[in-house]
C-alpha positions in Angstrom: 129.1 95.5 75.1 129.1 97.0 71.2 127.5 94.7 68.9 130.0 94.5 66.8 132.4 92.7 69.6 129.2 90.3 70.9 129.7 87.6 68.0 133.6 87.2 69.0 133.4 87.3 72.5 130.5 84.6 72.3 132.8 82.6 69.9 135.6 83.1 72.4 134.0 81.6 75.5 132.8 78.9 73.0 136.6 77.9 72.6 137.4 78.3 76.4 135.0 76.0 77.5 135.9 73.0 74.3 139.3 73.4 75.6 138.5 73.0 79.3 135.9 69.8 78.5 138.6 68.2 76.4 141.1 68.3 79.5 138.5 67.1 82.3 138.7 70.9 83.8 135.2 71.8 82.9 133.7 74.9 83.1 131.4 78.0 82.3 132.2 81.4 81.6 129.8 83.5 83.0 130.5 87.1 82.3 133.6 89.4 81.5 134.6 92.9 80.8 135.7 94.7 77.4 138.5 97.1 78.2 140.2 99.8 76.1 143.2 97.0 75.6 142.1 94.0 77.7 139.2 91.2 77.7 138.6 89.8 80.8 136.5 86.5 80.8 134.9 85.0 84.2 135.0 81.8 84.7 132.8 79.7 87.2 134.8 76.1 87.0 133.2 72.6 88.1 133.6 71.8 91.5 136.0 69.1 90.8 138.3 71.2 88.7 141.3 72.4 90.3 142.6 76.1 89.2 146.3 74.5 89.2 144.7 72.9 86.2 143.2 75.6 84.5 146.6 77.0 84.8 148.6 74.9 83.5 146.2 75.4 80.1 147.1 78.6 79.3 148.9 77.9 76.6 146.5 75.9 75.1 143.5 78.5 75.9 146.4 80.9 74.1 146.4 78.9 71.4 142.5 78.6 71.0 142.1 81.6 71.1 144.5 82.7 68.4 145.8 85.7 70.7 149.8 85.4 72.0 149.4 85.6 75.9 146.6 85.0 78.5 146.9 85.4 81.9 144.7 83.4 84.4 144.4 85.0 87.7 141.6 84.4 90.8 139.5 87.6 92.4 136.3 88.3 93.7 135.1 86.8 90.2 136.6 83.3 90.9 138.4 82.7 87.7 139.6 85.1 85.4 141.0 84.9 81.9 142.9 87.8 80.4 143.7 88.5 76.9 144.3 91.5 74.2 141.4 93.2 72.5 141.9 93.1 69.1 140.1 96.3 68.6 142.0 98.5 70.8 140.5 102.0 71.3 142.1 105.2 72.8 141.0 107.0 76.1 140.2 110.4 75.9 140.9 112.6 79.2 138.5 115.5 78.3 135.5 113.3 78.4 136.8 110.9 80.9 136.9 113.9 83.1 133.4 114.9 82.9 132.4 111.6 83.4 133.8 111.6 86.8 133.1 114.7 88.0 132.8 116.0 91.3 136.6 115.1 91.6 137.9 115.3 95.0 140.8 117.5 96.5 144.1 116.8 95.7 142.9 114.2 93.0 144.3 112.9 89.5 142.5 110.9 86.6 144.9 108.5 85.9 142.9 106.4 82.8 140.0 103.8 82.5 140.6 100.5 84.1 140.1 97.3 82.4 136.7 96.9 83.8 135.6 100.1 81.8 135.9 102.6 85.2 137.8 105.9 85.4 140.6 105.3 87.6 141.5 108.4 90.3 144.2 108.2 92.8 143.8 111.3 95.5 147.4 112.1 96.7 146.3 113.6 100.3 145.5 109.8 101.0 147.8 108.2 103.8 148.1 105.4 101.4 149.5 107.0 98.6 151.3 110.3 99.8 153.7 110.1 97.1 154.4 108.0 93.9 156.4 106.4 91.8 155.9 105.5 87.8 158.0 102.9 86.2 158.0 101.8 82.9 160.4 101.1 79.9 161.1 103.2 76.8 157.7 103.1 74.9 155.6 102.3 78.1 154.3 105.7 78.6 154.9 106.6 81.3 155.8 110.2 80.5 152.2 110.5 78.8 150.8 109.4 82.6 153.3 112.1 84.5 151.6 114.8 81.7 147.7 113.1 81.8 148.1 113.4 85.9 149.4 117.5 85.6 146.7 117.9 83.0 143.7 116.3 84.9 144.7 118.5 88.4 145.2 122.0 86.5 141.6 121.4 85.1 140.1 120.3 87.9 141.6 122.4 90.9 141.9 125.8 91.6 145.4 127.5 91.6 144.6 128.6 95.6 144.4 125.0 96.9 147.6 123.3 94.6 150.4 124.2 92.9 152.9 122.6 91.2 156.7 122.5 90.5 157.7 120.4 87.0 161.0 118.9 87.0 161.7 117.9 83.3 165.1 116.9 82.4 164.4 116.3 78.3 162.0 119.4 78.3 158.9 117.5 76.6 156.6 116.1 78.9 155.1 119.0 80.7 155.6 121.8 78.1 152.2 122.0 77.1 151.7 123.0 80.4 153.8 125.6 80.8 150.9 128.3 80.8 149.5 126.6 83.8 148.5 129.0 86.9 149.2 126.5 89.2 153.3 126.2 88.5 155.1 127.7 91.6 158.3 128.8 88.6 158.6 127.7 85.1 159.3 124.7 84.1 163.1 123.2 85.2 165.3 121.3 82.4 168.6 121.9 83.7 169.4 119.6 86.7 171.3 122.2 89.0 168.4 124.4 88.7 166.2 121.4 89.9 168.3 120.9 92.8 167.6 124.4 94.0 164.3 124.3 93.5 163.9 121.2 95.8 166.5 122.6 98.1 163.9 126.0 97.9 161.0 123.2 98.8 162.8 122.1 101.7 162.8 125.4 103.0 159.0 125.5 102.6 158.5 122.4 104.2 160.1 123.2 107.5 158.6 126.7 107.6 154.9 124.7 107.5 156.2 122.5 109.7 157.1 125.4 112.6 154.3 127.3 112.0 151.7 124.0 111.9 150.2 125.0 109.0 148.1 122.7 106.9 147.0 122.3 103.1 143.7 124.1 102.3 141.5 121.0 101.7 142.8 119.8 105.9 141.2 122.9 106.9 137.6 122.9 106.3 135.7 123.5 109.2 138.7 125.0 110.9 140.1 128.3 111.8 142.6 129.7 109.5 142.9 129.7 105.1 145.3 126.9 104.8 148.4 127.1 102.8 148.4 125.2 98.9 149.2 121.5 98.3 152.7 121.4 96.0 152.8 118.7 93.9 156.4 118.1 92.5 156.5 116.6 89.2 159.8 114.6 88.1 160.3 113.0 84.8 163.3 110.4 84.3 164.4 110.8 88.1 167.3 109.1 87.5 168.9 111.4 85.3 168.6 114.1 88.2 169.7 111.8 90.3 173.0 110.7 88.4 173.6 114.3 87.2 173.3 116.1 90.7 174.5 112.6 93.2 173.6 112.6 97.0 172.9 116.9 96.9 169.7 116.2 95.0 168.8 112.0 96.5 169.3 113.8 99.6 166.5 116.4 99.3 164.0 113.9 97.7 164.7 111.9 100.3 163.9 114.2 103.0 160.9 115.5 101.1 159.4 111.7 100.7 159.6 111.2 104.3 158.2 114.3 105.6 156.5 116.3 103.1 152.9 114.7 103.1 152.5 116.3 106.5 153.6 119.5 105.2 151.2 119.1 101.8 154.0 118.5 99.8 153.9 115.2 97.5 156.4 113.9 94.5 155.0 112.0 91.0 158.4 110.8 90.4 159.1 108.7 86.9 162.0 106.5 86.3 162.9 103.8 83.5 164.9 101.3 86.2 163.6 102.2 90.1 166.7 100.2 91.2 168.6 100.4 94.6 171.7 101.8 92.6 169.2 104.6 91.7 166.9 105.2 94.8 167.9 103.8 98.0 165.5 101.2 99.9 164.2 104.4 102.1 163.6 106.0 99.5 161.4 103.6 97.8 160.1 102.4 100.9 158.4 106.0 100.8 156.6 105.5 97.5 153.7 103.4 98.4 151.9 103.8 95.3 153.5 102.5 92.0 152.3 102.9 88.5 154.2 100.3 86.3 154.0 100.1 82.8 155.9 97.5 80.2 159.1 96.9 81.7 161.6 94.3 79.8 162.1 91.2 82.5 160.5 89.4 84.9 163.3 91.0 87.3 162.7 94.5 86.4 159.0 93.7 87.0 159.7 92.7 90.9 161.9 95.7 91.9 159.8 98.3 89.7 156.3 97.0 91.8 158.4 95.8 94.5 156.5 92.2 94.9 156.8 89.2 92.3 154.3 87.7 90.4 152.4 91.0 88.6 153.7 90.0 85.0 154.6 93.6 84.4 156.9 92.4 81.7 153.7 91.2 79.7 152.8 94.3 79.6 151.6 95.8 76.1 152.9 99.2 76.4 151.6 102.8 74.9 149.9 103.5 78.2 148.9 99.7 79.5 149.6 100.3 83.2 149.3 98.2 86.4 148.4 100.6 89.7 149.9 98.7 92.7 148.2 98.7 95.9 147.0 96.5 97.7 146.6 92.7 96.8 145.5 93.0 93.7 147.3 95.4 91.1 144.8 97.4 89.3 145.4 97.3 85.5 144.4 100.0 83.5 144.7 102.3 80.3 146.3 105.8 80.5 144.1 108.6 78.8 145.4 110.9 76.8 145.1 114.0 75.5 146.7 115.9 72.6 149.0 118.5 73.4 147.0 121.4 70.9 144.0 120.7 73.4 145.9 121.0 76.7 147.0 124.4 75.2 143.2 124.9 74.5 142.2 124.0 78.0 144.5 126.4 79.3 143.7 129.1 77.4 140.1 129.3 78.2 141.5 128.6 82.2 143.3 131.6 82.3 141.4 134.1 79.9 139.1 136.4 82.0 135.2 135.5 81.0 133.6 138.5 79.3 131.5 140.3 81.6 127.7 140.6 80.5 126.8 144.3 78.9 125.2 146.1 81.7 121.3 146.5 81.0 119.9 150.2 80.9 116.5 151.4 80.2 116.0 151.6 76.0 116.6 155.3 74.4 
């Protein structure tokens, strides 16, 4: 904890304990974490204090702490109180990438958890395979897609990983237009997106017939393997509404069978509802990254479960990773578009060879 925030934390911990004692629900703050957006206090309640009694005091605690909202949960730390950091800080992608080295194959960096740890996702894992990003306007979902794609471009070789970017808005992936990992230029027209996905289906079927495996899956075996192909789709709902059943069928086949062929989809949408995505398609996105949504019912649809409070997220990159029993809250890492251009330029420019040394005349 930095020195400027320590007095604030100590004062807030004292306020929590005072409110609990006033309501005969005693407990002690034993620790916590300070994340870029969220502060968490770990509360050790007295033996006679029931968890339900603490939860009923959420509004009183928020009032005492002078914060607009406070959530109370349980995890391995015991009772956890979470509220907004009064001095939120940005998360810069490049330093976080440096901190996270070495990055495993087919692994994207998402951001920083509210425990202060880098959050990475390995797309080749059977528990991931394909990934659905959801959130309303201003949630930061397009920034998250660009961050994932940039982290992959900067840490993975084009020999082992290629990318197809479908971008109806024409803005999300434009800073990556010169990346050597792209299988074709960034696509913004729905009809061209449908053709690209049909072509990818043929690639998938060809790989299946030949028994080809991704490069990072053939380590120690004969054969060089084929590169993984990551399909990034921003505004998935727009593509589905523009092209209808043709593009829906192609995406459904890819999420059903793509993983074995080394093909993975990362798709973003504002409304992952049954009206847009079929139940079969949604079932094949085992990992969901959810930003702020409009209501509790939208949160239930986006996350596939209840009680996540995704409608209370702060927006601007405040996200939940829905995996396992407990969602992971994190702040999306960001990078300036100009910095992306600079990094890609350095990536594709050949390094100057040193002048040959020889006898001096």
